[in-house]
C-alpha positions in Angstrom: 103.5 81.7 118.6 102.2 85.3 117.9 99.0 86.2 119.7 96.1 86.8 117.3 95.5 90.3 118.6 99.2 91.2 118.1 99.0 89.9 114.5 95.9 92.0 113.8 97.5 95.1 115.3 100.6 94.5 113.1 98.5 94.2 110.0 96.5 97.4 110.8 99.6 99.4 111.7 101.2 98.9 108.3 101.5 102.1 106.3 102.9 103.1 103.0 106.2 104.8 103.7 107.4 107.3 101.1 110.3 108.7 103.0 113.0 106.1 103.3 116.5 106.1 104.6 118.9 104.5 102.1 120.7 102.1 104.5 122.1 98.8 103.3 119.8 95.8 103.8 121.3 92.3 103.5 120.2 89.9 100.9 119.5 87.4 103.7 116.9 89.7 105.1 115.3 90.4 101.6 115.1 86.6 100.9 113.6 86.0 104.3 110.9 88.6 103.5 110.3 87.1 100.0 110.0 83.6 101.5 107.0 85.0 103.4 105.7 86.6 100.2 105.6 83.3 98.3 103.6 81.6 101.0 100.6 83.5 99.7 97.7 81.6 98.1 97.5 81.4 94.4 95.1 80.1 91.7 95.7 76.4 91.2 98.8 76.8 93.4 100.3 78.0 90.1 102.5 80.6 92.0 102.5 83.0 89.0 105.0 85.4 90.5 108.6 86.1 89.9 110.6 88.8 91.7 113.5 90.9 90.6 115.6 92.4 93.5 117.5 95.6 92.7 120.3 96.5 95.1 122.7 97.9 92.6 122.7 101.7 92.6 123.4 102.0 88.9 120.5 99.7 88.0 118.2 101.7 90.3 119.2 105.0 88.6 118.8 103.5 85.1 115.4 102.1 85.9 114.2 105.4 87.5 115.4 107.3 84.4 113.7 105.0 82.0 110.4 105.0 83.9 110.6 108.8 84.3 111.0 109.2 80.5 107.9 107.1 79.9 105.9 109.0 82.5 106.9 112.3 81.1 105.3 111.3 77.8 102.1 110.4 79.7 102.1 113.6 81.8 102.5 115.8 78.7 99.1 114.4 77.5 97.5 115.6 80.7 97.8 119.3 80.0 100.4 119.9 82.7 103.1 122.6 82.3 106.7 121.7 81.8 107.6 122.9 85.3 104.8 120.8 86.9 106.0 117.8 84.9 109.6 118.2 85.9 108.7 118.7 89.6 106.6 115.5 89.6 109.3 113.5 87.8 112.2 114.6 89.9 110.3 113.8 93.2 109.4 110.4 91.8 113.0 109.6 90.7 114.4 110.8 94.1 112.0 108.4 96.0 113.0 105.4 93.9 116.7 106.1 93.9 116.8 106.8 97.6 115.3 103.4 98.4 117.7 100.8 99.8 116.1 98.0 97.8 113.7 97.8 94.9 111.6 94.7 94.2 109.8 94.3 90.9 107.0 91.6 91.2 106.3 90.0 87.8 103.4 87.9 86.6 103.7 84.8 84.4 100.9 82.7 82.9 103.3 79.8 82.4 101.5 77.4 84.9 98.0 78.9 84.6 95.2 77.0 82.9 95.1 77.4 79.1 91.7 78.1 77.5 90.6 78.6 73.8 88.1 81.3 74.5 88.6 85.0 75.5 86.2 84.9 78.4 88.1 82.3 80.3 91.5 83.6 79.2 90.6 86.9 80.8 89.4 85.3 84.0 92.6 83.3 84.2 94.7 86.4 83.8 92.8 88.2 86.5 93.3 85.2 88.8 97.0 85.5 88.2 96.9 89.2 89.0 95.0 88.5 92.2 97.6 85.9 93.1 100.5 88.2 92.6 98.7 90.9 94.6 98.3 88.4 97.5 102.1 87.8 97.4 102.7 91.6 97.4 100.5 92.1 100.4 102.4 89.3 102.3 105.6 91.0 101.2 104.5 94.4 102.6 103.5 92.8 105.9 106.8 90.9 106.2 108.7 94.2 105.5 106.7 95.9 108.2 107.3 93.1 110.7 111.0 93.5 110.2 110.9 97.2 111.1 111.4 98.3 107.6 109.3 100.6 105.5 107.9 100.2 102.0 105.7 101.7 99.4 103.8 99.7 96.7 103.9 101.6 93.4 102.1 100.5 90.2 104.2 102.6 87.8 105.5 99.6 85.9 102.0 98.9 84.6 102.2 102.2 82.7 105.7 101.5 81.2 106.2 97.8 80.9 108.4 98.0 77.9 110.8 100.4 79.6 111.0 98.2 82.7 111.5 95.1 80.5 114.3 96.8 78.6 116.3 97.9 81.6 115.9 94.7 83.5 116.1 92.3 80.5 112.7 90.8 81.4 111.4 88.3 78.7 108.1 89.2 77.1 106.2 86.4 78.8 106.7 88.1 82.2 104.7 91.2 83.0 106.1 93.6 85.6 103.3 94.4 87.9 104.6 96.8 90.6 107.6 98.5 92.1 108.2 98.0 95.8 110.5 100.6 97.4 112.1 99.4 100.6 114.2 101.1 103.3 114.3 102.2 106.9 111.3 104.5 107.5 111.9 108.3 108.0 108.3 109.0 108.8 105.4 107.5 110.7 102.3 108.3 108.7 98.9 108.3 110.4 96.2 105.9 109.3 94.7 107.3 106.1 90.9 107.8 106.0 88.9 104.8 105.3 85.3 104.5 104.2 82.9 103.3 107.0 82.8 99.5 107.1 79.0 99.5 107.1 79.1 101.3 103.7 81.3 98.5 102.2 79.6 95.3 103.3 76.3 93.5 103.0 75.1 90.1 104.1 73.6 87.5 101.8 72.8 89.8 98.9 73.8 93.2 97.5 72.4 95.8 99.9 
């Protein structure tokens, strides 16, 4: 059994890895990692997550291109020059395509509670988002424990229809993230964190 201190060190040593080596990763390894992901807690034990694994180069390229096109439209509204936009898009596409594996976590409300009022509907949807996020964190930690690198990107939230179209995702499933996985080509340092004392309070707000 893993020592508690070793587990805490493993968790704290995880980093977002943006430079990945595109080396083949077996489906057995990916499914082992996902088996850890789905052990996460979820609201009502509804398990409102589904995962699409992309290990086909053609599908990766098609997805990257579709997402880039949607992003280009957004960037053009930000006042950036054509050269700046092209630079950002090409760098993003390269990261995605160079990954060994892509995983798209999706959210489903299928087994969540059904309410007639908007207040509780919103709360229930947020509970599903939190549940999927817990599974993604488990996924990232399992990837790290396997000696692999990964980066959690939220781009699908900004181009759901493009992602749905490429991957043939039904409308009742919402793509939530893009997890790029591969062997790490960098060892990033711990990014700055706000002091813990500024983030916590006991018994009441401040």
